C-alpha positions in Angstrom: 99.1 185.3 203.8 102.9 184.9 203.5 105.2 182.7 205.5 108.9 183.6 206.1 111.3 180.7 206.1 114.9 181.2 207.1 117.3 179.9 204.4 120.9 180.3 203.4 121.6 181.2 199.8 124.3 179.0 198.3 124.3 180.5 194.7 122.4 182.9 192.5 121.6 182.4 188.8 120.1 184.9 186.4 116.6 184.0 185.2 117.6 184.6 181.5 119.4 181.3 180.9 119.3 180.0 177.3 116.3 177.8 176.4 116.8 174.3 177.7 119.5 175.4 180.2 118.7 174.9 183.9 121.9 175.9 185.8 120.2 176.5 189.1 118.4 173.1 189.0 121.7 171.4 188.0 123.6 173.1 190.8 120.9 172.1 193.3 121.0 168.5 192.1 124.8 168.4 192.7 124.4 169.7 196.2 121.6 167.2 196.9 123.9 164.4 195.7 126.4 165.6 198.3 123.8 165.4 201.0 122.6 169.0 201.3 118.9 169.7 201.1 119.2 172.3 198.4 116.1 173.8 196.8 115.6 176.3 194.0 113.5 179.4 194.6 112.7 182.4 192.4 113.6 185.9 193.6 111.1 187.9 191.6 112.5 191.3 192.5 116.0 190.4 191.3 114.8 188.2 188.4 117.1 185.4 189.6 116.9 181.8 190.7 118.4 181.1 194.2 119.7 177.8 195.4 119.0 177.7 199.1 119.3 175.4 202.1 117.5 175.6 205.4 119.3 178.0 207.8 120.5 176.8 211.2 119.6 180.2 212.8 117.6 179.8 215.9 115.7 183.1 216.6 
């Protein structure tokens, strides 16, 4: 079972960051400090981490 959640992508980061480097998590933490509910998710097909926020789209 899969659930689709509407989200806006703020930034993309390649998954191959150097060991000990977490640029997507650091970016998301800065957005959360500014009051945005940013979350990091993995795009397996693109091999990238995405920083997303809930979308305001009402379908």
